C-alpha positions in Angstrom: 78.3 77.2 84.5 81.7 76.6 86.1 84.4 79.2 85.6 88.0 78.0 85.1 91.0 80.4 85.3 92.7 80.3 81.9 95.4 82.9 82.3 96.9 85.4 84.8 98.4 88.7 83.6 99.7 91.9 85.1 97.9 94.7 83.2 99.7 98.0 82.8 102.8 97.3 84.9 103.2 99.9 87.7 106.2 102.2 87.6 106.1 103.2 91.2 109.2 102.4 93.3 108.5 99.3 95.5 111.3 100.1 97.9 110.0 103.5 98.6 106.5 102.3 99.5 105.3 102.1 103.0 106.1 98.6 104.3 103.5 96.1 105.5 103.3 92.4 106.5 103.5 90.7 103.1 102.6 93.9 101.1 103.6 97.5 100.5 101.2 100.4 100.5 101.2 102.5 97.3 100.3 106.1 98.0 99.8 106.8 94.3 96.7 104.6 94.1 96.0 104.2 97.8 96.2 100.4 97.5 98.1 97.5 99.1 100.5 95.8 96.7 100.9 92.1 97.6 104.4 90.6 97.4 103.7 87.3 95.7 107.4 86.3 95.5 107.1 83.7 98.3 103.6 82.4 97.3 102.8 79.0 95.8 100.7 78.8 92.7 97.6 77.7 94.7 98.0 80.6 97.1 98.2 83.2 94.3 95.1 81.8 92.7 93.3 81.8 96.0 94.1 85.4 96.7 93.0 86.5 93.2 89.8 84.4 93.3 88.8 86.2 96.5 90.0 89.6 95.6 88.4 90.0 92.2 89.9 92.6 89.9 91.2 94.8 92.7 94.4 92.9 93.5 97.7 94.6 92.9 100.7 92.4 93.2 104.4 91.9 92.6 106.1 88.9 91.2 108.9 87.9 88.7 108.2 87.2 85.1 109.3 83.6 85.4 106.9 83.2 88.3 104.1 84.5 86.2 105.1 82.2 83.4 105.2 79.3 85.7 101.8 80.1 87.1 100.2 80.1 83.7 102.1 76.9 82.8 100.3 75.2 85.7 97.0 76.7 84.8 97.4 75.4 81.2 97.9 71.8 82.4 95.4 71.7 85.2 92.6 69.2 84.4 89.5 71.4 83.6 87.0 68.6 84.2 87.9 68.1 87.8 86.0 70.3 90.4 88.9 70.0 92.7 91.2 71.7 90.2 92.6 74.1 92.9 94.4 71.2 94.6 96.5 70.6 91.5 98.0 74.1 91.6 101.5 74.1 93.0 102.0 70.4 93.1 102.3 69.4 89.4 105.8 68.4 88.4 107.4 70.0 85.4 108.8 67.3 83.3 111.7 69.2 81.7 112.6 71.0 84.9 112.2 74.3 83.1 111.1 76.1 86.2 112.2 75.9 89.8 109.6 77.4 92.2 109.9 79.1 95.5 107.5 77.4 97.9 105.8 78.8 100.9 107.9 78.9 104.1 107.3 76.1 106.5 106.7 76.9 110.1 110.0 75.8 111.6 110.9 76.0 115.2 112.7 79.0 116.6 116.5 78.7 117.0 117.5 76.8 120.1 120.5 78.1 122.0 123.5 75.8 121.7 124.9 75.1 125.1 127.6 72.6 124.1 130.1 73.1 121.3 131.2 70.2 119.0 134.7 69.2 119.8 137.1 68.9 116.8 139.2 65.9 117.8 142.5 65.4 116.2 142.7 61.6 116.6 141.8 59.0 114.0 138.1 58.7 115.0 135.5 59.4 112.4 134.4 63.1 112.4 131.2 63.8 114.4 128.2 64.6 112.2 126.0 67.2 113.8 122.4 66.3 114.2 121.3 69.5 112.4 122.5 72.7 110.9 120.6 76.0 110.8 121.1 79.6 109.8 119.5 82.6 108.2 118.9 83.8 104.6 119.0 87.5 104.1 118.5 89.8 101.2 120.7 92.7 100.0 118.9 94.9 102.5 120.1 92.6 105.3 116.5 91.6 106.0 115.3 88.0 106.3 113.8 86.4 103.2 110.8 84.1 103.5 110.0 81.0 101.4 113.5 80.3 100.0 114.2 76.7 99.2 117.8 75.5 100.0 119.5 72.2 99.4 122.9 70.7 100.0 124.5 70.2 96.6 124.4 66.6 95.3 122.3 65.3 98.2 118.6 64.8 99.1 118.8 67.3 102.0 116.6 70.4 101.4 114.5 72.8 103.4 112.7 76.2 103.3 113.2 79.4 105.2 110.4 80.4 107.6 109.0 83.8 108.4 112.2 84.8 110.1 114.4 83.8 107.2 115.6 80.8 109.2 116.3 77.4 107.8 117.1 74.1 109.4 118.4 70.8 108.0 118.4 67.5 109.9 121.3 65.2 109.2 121.8 61.5 109.9 124.8 59.3 110.6 125.1 58.4 106.9 125.6 62.0 105.8 128.7 62.6 103.7 130.6 65.5 105.3 132.3 66.2 101.9 129.0 67.5 100.6 129.4 71.0 102.1 127.9 73.3 99.5 124.5 74.9 100.5 122.8 76.3 97.4 119.6 78.4 96.8 117.1 76.9 94.4 115.5 79.9 92.8 115.0 81.6 89.5 115.2 85.0 91.2 118.2 84.6 93.4 121.7 83.1 93.3 123.8 82.1 96.4 126.1 79.4 97.7 127.5 78.9 101.2 130.3 76.5 102.3 129.0 74.7 105.4 131.0 74.3 108.5 130.0 71.0 110.2 132.0 71.8 113.4 129.0 74.0 114.5 125.3 73.9 114.1 124.6 77.6 113.4 126.0 78.6 110.0 126.9 82.0 108.7 124.2 84.1 107.1 123.5 83.4 103.5 123.0 86.6 101.5 120.9 86.4 98.3 121.8 88.1 95.0 119.0 89.0 92.7 119.2 87.6 89.2 115.8 88.7 87.8 113.8 91.9 88.0 110.3 91.9 89.4 107.1 93.2 87.7 104.3 95.0 89.6 100.8 96.1 88.8 97.1 95.0 88.8 96.8 91.3 88.5 94.0 90.1 86.2 92.5 86.6 85.7 91.2 85.6 82.2 88.3 83.2 82.7 87.4 80.3 80.5 83.9 79.0 80.7 83.3 75.3 80.5 
């Protein structure tokens, strides 16, 4: 009999201080219970389910309440009669745009040294549009933040930060230089940056938290078909 995940919950939220735990790659080590606590804040829905499915009842994690709500929303609308139900997680559109998710960071290329500056001419010629812009997203602790989605306001241009907190957006000759506001698309963070198109590398964009995180043992409630 096939088991379908019905709901994900964090039972008995942990009161330990996340920032005081020993740091790891994608997790912190909790000395109180001698377990790794996974930071799910940059995970997609499918990735979270995959970790939980392979970790059983022993997974401790950290995510926001809205991320948990969003995860269960996806679980509720996944077709239960399709054996490939896992592929639907993380790709279903939310009709009313209630939630905005943080996706997994793409593997972007490392920064390339700029050897030539863009000249700001004072004549009547059309301003030169750079082929790309890039920069770094950092948290309040000045450390790079992974998996943050950014977009240029009122345009189709968007990207994700990689493992180094770096983002890159490619521009074309039709780009409107008046669209110079870079914004963070997140329920957990808020930040804007005015872009300077006279250079490729932009100033660091520092995130401000707008939502507390919850932490504890992550449980899956199964529903048998």
